[in-house]
N, C-alpha and C positions, 0 to 999 in steps of 0.2 A: 311460519310462526304467526298464529292469529293474535288478535288484540288482547284477549284474555291471558294468553300465555306470556305476552310481552309485559303486561301490567304485573302479573305474578312474579316474573323474574326480576323486574325492577324493584318490587317491594322487598323480596328476599335479599337482593344485593344491598339495598339501603339499610335493611335491618342488620345485615352482617357488618356493614360499615359502622353503624351506630354502636353495636356491641364492641367492636374493636376500639372505638373512641372511648367508651366507658372503661374498657380494660386498661387503656393507657392511663386514665385518671386514677383508677384503683391501684395500679402498680406504682404510680408516683406516690400515692399516699402511704403505701406499705414501705417505701424506701426512705421515708422521712426519718431522720436520726432521733435517738433518744437524747433529750437535752437535760443536762444536770442543772436543775433549777436552783440548787444550792450554791452553784458557782456564780460569783458576782462579776467575773471577768470573761469577756468574749473576745476571741481572736477569729476574725472572719477573712476569707480570701476569695478573690475572683481571679482565676488564672486560666489562660488559654494553653500555654505550653508547659506549665509547671513551675515557673520561676517564682511567682507570687505564693504559690502553695508551699514551696520549699522554705521561703523566708518566714511565712506564717508558722510553719511547723517548728522551725528553730526558735521562734519567739515563744511559742507555747511550751516547748521543752524547757526553756529558761525560766518561765514564770511558773510552770507546773511543779517545780520543786518547792515553791513557797506558798502556793494557793491553788484552789480548784479552778480549772480553766475549761471553757467550752471552745474547742477548735472546730470550725464549721466552714464548708464552702458557702459562699454568699447566698446562693439560691436555696439553702436550707436554713437560713436565718429568718424566722417568722416573728410575728408580733409578740408571741409568748416569750421567745428568747430575749427580745429587746427589752421587754418590760421587766424581766428578771435580772437584767444586766446593769451594773453600775459603771463599769469601766469597759470600753470597747476599743480594740485596735483593728483597723481595717487595712489589709494589704491587697491592693488591687492593680491589675494591669489595664491598659487601654488597648482596645481592639479596633482595627480598621479606622474609620473616620470619627474617632472619639467615642466609640460604642463600648458598652460593658462586654467582657468575655462571656462565653456561652453560659457559664455557671454563675453569672451575675445578672443576667437579663430578667429573670423572674423577680428578683428582689427590686430591681430598678423599676419594673412595671407595677408591682404590687405595693411597694412601700414609697418610692420616690416620685414616680411619674403621675400617679393618681393622687387625688385629694385624700390622703390617709387621715383617719381619725385618731391615730396613735399619738400620745403625748410622750415625748422623750426628754422632758425637762430634767429628769432624774439622772440622765446619762452623760458621762464625760467620754470623749472619744478622740482618737487621732487617726490620721490617714497617711499611709505610705503608698505613693503612686509610682508604678513602674511604667516606663514608656520608651519610645525610640524617638530621639530628637530629630531624626531625618524626616519624620512625618509631621504634617501640619498640626494635627491635634495631639500634641505631645502631652501625655498624662491627663488628658481631658476628663476621662471618666473619674479619676481620683478627685479632681476638683469638683465635678458635678456631684459626686457622692458626699464630699465635704459640705458643700452648700446645701444639699438636700437634707442632710441630717440636722444642720443648723436651723433650717426652716421648720423642722418638727420639734424644735425646742432644745435639742441636744447642745451641750457646751463643749466647744473645741479646746483641747489641751495645748494645741500648737498649730502652726501653719502646716500645709501639706508638705510632706517630705518627698521630693522628686528624685527618682533613680533612673538614670539614662542607661539603657542597654548598650549604647555606643561607647560608654566609658565605664564599663563594669568588668574589670579584669578578674581572673580567678583569684579569689581571696586565699589567704594563708590557711584559713579554716577548711576551705574546699580542697586545697592541695594536700592537706594533712589527713583528709577523710579516707576511710577504707576503700571507697570506690574510685579514688583518684589514682591514675597510673599513667605511665608513659606508653603512648601508642606508636608503634613502629610501622611505617609505610612499607608494605611488601608488594603491592601491585597497584598500577594505575592504568586505566584504559579510557580512551576517548570513545564515547558511544556514538558520536555522529561526526566522524572525521571528514566526511565529504560535504557536510552541510554548510550553507551560508549563514546559518543561525549561530548564536554563541555556543561554544562547545560545552558539552555535558560529559562529566567524568564519573566513572565508577572507581572508587578508591577502596582498597582493602588494607586493614591494619591488624596486627597481632600484638600480643603483650607477652613479655617473658615471665611476668608474675601470674598469679591466679587470675583467670578471666573474670571480670566483674559481671554480675548478673544484670539482665535487663529483659524487658518484654517489648514486643512490637508496639509501636506508638511512642516509645521513649525517645529522648533527645540527648545528644552529647554536646557539651559546652567545651569548645577547644580554644586554647590561646595560640594564635598564629605567631609566626616569626617573620622577621624582615629578611629580604633576599640578601645573601652574602655580598653580592656586587654593590647593592645600595649602601650597605654598611661601609664597604671599602671606599666608595666614592665620598661618603659623608666624612669619614676620617681624613681623607686627603684634602677635602675642601677646607676643613677646620684645622688642619695640620696637627692632628692628635695621634698619639701612639696607641694602637690597638692593644698593646701589651700592658698598658697602665692598669694597675689594680684599682678596682672600684668596690667599696664595701657598702652593702645594704642589708639591713636586718641581721648584722653580724656575719654575713657571708661575703667573702672577698673573691672576686673573679676578674679575669682580664676584661678591659673595656670592650673589646670586640665581641666577647661572649655576652656581656651585659646589654649591649646595644641590640642584640638579636630579638629581644622581647619587649622593647620599649618604643614609644613613638619618637621618631627622629625629628628633633626640632629644626625648623628652617634657619633659625638664627642662633648663634652661639653667644650668649650674653652672660659672661661670668667675670666681668672686670674686677669686681670686688670680692669674688668667691673663688676659692681654690677649685680647679676643674674637677677633681675627684669628688668633692662634696656636691657640686652643682649637678654633675652627671648622675650621681646616685639618686637624685630626686626626680629624674625623668619619669613621666607617666607610662605605666605599662600598657602594652597594646590591649585593646578591648577584646574580650572573648567573643566568639561567634558560635551560634547554635545551629545544629543540623539534625534532621530526623534520621534516626538509625534505619538502615536499609537491610539489615540481616537479622536472623533469629539467633538466639543464644546458642542453640545446639550446633550451629555451623562453625563455632569456635573461632570465628574472626569477626571483626567489626567492619561492616561495609557502609559507605556513604555514597550518595549520588549528588554531585555538586556542579552547579552551573557557574562558569567563569563570569564574574561581574566586573564591569569596567566603569570608571568615572568618565565624565564628559571629555576629559583630556586624554582618554585612552589608557590610563593607568589601571592595572588590575586591582580589584578589591582587596582589602586587608586579609580577610579569611580565605576567599576563593583563590586569590592570587598565590598565597602560600601553599594551599593544598593542591592546586592544579598546575601551577607553573614553576614555583621556586623550590619546593621540597623535592628531595631526591629519594629514590628507593633506599630504604634503610634509615632515613631520618626519623627523628622522634618528635611527636607533637603531644604536648601535655593536655589532658582533657579529663572531664568527669561526666559520667552518665547520670542523667536526672530522670527519675520516674515521672511519667506524664499520664496519670491514671485516667484522665479524661479521654485518652485515646486507646485504652486497653479494651480489646474485645473479650468479653467474659465467657462467651459460649461459642464453641466451634460447631455445635450442632445446628444452631439457628442459621437461616440464610444470611448471606452477606452481600452487600452492594458496595463495591470499591470504585471510587471515582477520583481521578487525578489528572494532572497535566504537568509537563516539563519535569523539573526536579522533584515534583511531588510523587514521582514513581518510587522514590525511596520508601515512603511510608507504605505504599501499596505492596511493594516487594516484601517488606518485613512481615506484614500481615499474612501474606501467602506462604512465606517460608515457615512461619510459626505454625500455620494451619496444616502444612504438609506432613507433619509428624503425628497428627491426631489420627486415631483409628477410625473415627466416624465423624464426618463433617457434613454440614448442610451445603446447599448449592451456593455458588459464588458467581456473581455477575460483575465483571470487570470492565470499566469504561476508562480508557486512557487517551488523552489528547496531546498532540504535537502539531508541528507546522507542515513539514514536507513529507509526503508519503514515501518518497524515494530515499531520502537521506536522513530522516529522523526516526528510524525504526529502533527505538531504545529497547534493548533486551527482548526483542520480539521473539527470538528463538526460544528463550527460557519461558516466556509467557505461553507460547504455543505448546511447549512440552508439558506444562502444567495443565493446559486444556486437554491434551491428549490423554493424560493420566486420570482425568476426571476431577482434579482439584478445582479448576475453573470450568464452570458449566456453560457460561456465555461470555464471549470476549468481543468487545467492540473497540475499534480504533477510530478516533476522530482527528482529521487533519485540516487545519484551518486554511491551508494554502493548496489543497488538492485541486488540480485543474478541473475535474469533472464535478465533484460534489464536495465543496468545502464545508466543513462542519466543526463545531465545538462540542465539548462533552455534554453541555446542556441541551444541545440539539438532539443528541442521541437519546437523552432522557425524554425529551418532548415526543419524539417519534415512538418511543416504547413506554408511554405513560401508563398503559394498562398493565404492563409487566411490572412497572414500579409499584403500582397500587396493590397488585396481587402479592408481590414478595413482602411488602411492608405489612400487609394484612396477615401474612403467615409468620410474622415475627422477625423480619429481617433487620439486621443492623445496617446502618449506613456510615461509611467512613470516607471522608473527603480530605485529600492532601494536595497541597500546591499553593499557588499564588492566590491571595484573597481577592485582589482587584481583578475583575474580569471573570476568571474561572470560578473562584469560590462564591462570589456574589451571584454570578449567573446560575450556578447550581442551586443555591439557596432560593433564588427567585422561582425557579421551575419546580422545585420541591414544594414550595408554598402554594404554587398555582394548582398542583394536582393533589396534594395531600391536605391543603387547607392550613391557614395560619395557626389555629389552635392545635391541630395535630402535629404540625412541625415543631412548634414550641414544646409540646409534650414530649416528643421524641428527643429533643435536646435535653430537657430536664431529666428524663429517664435514663439518659446515657445510651440511647440507641442510635442517636445521630451525633457522630463525633467529627470534629473539624480540626485538622492539623494544618492551619493556614498561616501564611506569613506575608 
């Protein structure tokens, strides 16, 4: 190849990349929502897994019967919408180390982080912040948003309302909703029984009622239960009769049954209160969320759950119940919540699936849903684990999908492989040209798993090879989806 040919090729490749970048920008503009400028109330949400979106939607439904309301994801709230708004309610989650969720980053960069010329002195607002108190930067984005709006002249109606996911049991409203049901455990398999790493389980549930609908990318919120042995030990320790009736919300049930879904207190302090009344006020166990691992047409709900343990070796509340304490046939109460941020809208476009560990759940769901489509685009799957000998999660099923043509490229990365240890981001680095080619052809990117390490590493390498602006545009356009925890 002579110098003239090389220069011409470089020119055309650069031109193609430029047109792709322009296309991303144009598509983003086309997807901007139509804002009702006659509505004086705005409800905006920034949500990574759908919790904040669900709360915001309920708020909008309540207010919508009385007045016109704009319900928007935060990244679609522009200066025009803010200037037309008199009352605003923000429902936002905190992501990672105090960051905004993916659909809040553009707002944060364009409105709050930069020196915005917008005057919001006409605006009254409130902020509901969702977070996880086990993280250092609990509800940080909610507080940053609150102070940022105040700096632009907006007037706060109240202090930030903090909601801790660690103490958010299923509400009575959720339990009464049409999509709430009892999930019966029908199968449980340890996917790495010989591994020295924490066990990973594939759980399968059925329902006797009509199967709720869901899409790949959705999550289920499950209320765990206490181990029967722990309840028995607690009753014996405090010398209480498990047959004692406890009444809560008009429902009477034996104490033993009541204790199955509440936090067991370490101390029994009811010197001046009748036991039945004190016991009825115990805090419910917090719900736990998991990415759905099956497609709706499979007619069962599958989850992939890693057993978590505390420093003293005790199993986690959710993973302990699902993987250790529950028995085949046991019921777990749960509700499926739509997570539109992780819905792949077109099976024809190429798809890059990236995940590690229990993130296999989200990858499997996307593949299972895609498997029933008549025509699908190429799929590049990159999955990471630790030990190549004993951590081969669902390898047979993945390889069968490869043989059928559903998966066109399959890469495994093992961080503790004796010869060539690698993480999923290393696979992307080695195949960077393939990444750019697929994205240029319109590929969606879906990442599922732990944010610290895997998720952040993948984001860094995508930014390195696609560029910061293009990566941000992919996030904003919904072509780069992250189901991270």
